[in-house]
C-alpha positions in Angstrom: 0.0 0.0 0.0 1.2 3.5 -0.8 3.2 5.3 1.9 1.8 8.6 0.5 -1.6 7.9 2.0 -2.9 9.4 5.2 -3.8 7.0 8.0 -7.5 7.7 7.2 -7.0 6.9 3.6 -5.1 3.8 4.4 -7.8 2.6 6.8 -10.6 3.4 4.4 -8.8 1.4 1.7 -8.3 -1.6 3.9 -12.0 -1.5 5.0 -13.1 -1.1 1.4 -11.1 -4.2 0.4 -13.0 -6.1 3.2 -16.4 -4.7 2.1 -15.7 -5.9 -1.5 -14.8 -9.3 -0.2 -11.1 -9.0 -1.3 -9.8 -9.6 2.2 -11.3 -11.2 5.3 -11.9 -9.6 8.7 -8.7 -11.4 10.0 -6.6 -9.6 7.4 -8.2 -6.2 8.5 -7.1 -7.1 12.0 -3.6 -7.9 10.9 -3.4 -4.6 9.0 -4.7 -2.8 12.0 -2.1 -4.5 14.3 0.7 -3.5 11.9 -0.4 0.1 11.8 -1.9 0.7 15.3 -0.4 3.8 17.0 -2.0 6.3 19.3 -1.8 9.0 16.6 -3.6 6.9 14.0 -5.9 4.8 16.1 -8.9 7.1 15.9 -8.6 7.4 12.1 -8.7 3.6 11.8 -11.6 3.1 14.2 -13.6 5.8 12.4 -13.5 3.7 9.2 -14.5 0.3 10.6 -17.9 -1.1 9.7 -20.1 -2.3 12.6 -19.2 -5.9 11.7 -15.5 -5.1 12.0 -16.0 -3.2 15.3 -17.7 -6.4 16.6 -14.8 -8.5 15.3 -12.2 -6.2 17.0 -14.2 -6.2 20.2 -14.1 -10.0 20.2 -10.3 -9.8 20.1 -10.4 -7.6 23.2 -12.6 -10.0 25.0 -10.7 -13.2 24.0 -7.1 -12.0 24.1 -5.4 -10.2 26.9 -2.4 -7.8 26.1 -0.2 -9.7 28.6 -0.6 -12.9 26.6 0.7 -11.3 23.3 4.0 -12.4 22.1 4.5 -9.4 19.7 4.8 -5.9 21.0 2.6 -4.7 18.0 -0.2 -7.0 19.1 0.1 -5.9 22.7 0.0 -2.2 21.6 -3.1 -2.8 19.4 -5.0 -4.6 22.1 -4.1 -2.0 24.7 -5.5 0.7 22.4 -8.6 -1.3 21.7 -9.2 -2.1 25.4 -9.0 1.6 26.3 -11.4 2.4 23.4 -14.0 -0.1 24.4 -13.8 0.9 28.0 -14.5 4.5 27.0 -17.3 3.5 24.6 -19.0 0.8 26.7 -22.7 0.7 26.0 
């Protein structure tokens, strides 16, 4: 994917690929994990479909950041955990 894209554009494209059926929800998750950073997190979350938000929430409920082997996974789960704590319904 082009490095000239903003984080919003990148997230929009990833979600669009999923919506078209070109990639599965798991691939959206992996792309998110690879790119998750505090400064881009809100941009990515704003582009997620309700289905993908549910998929991501499942990851927060099933996986705990302390169990992650990779730092990027731990960072993504920590960001999501905080997000879902603030947006609990």
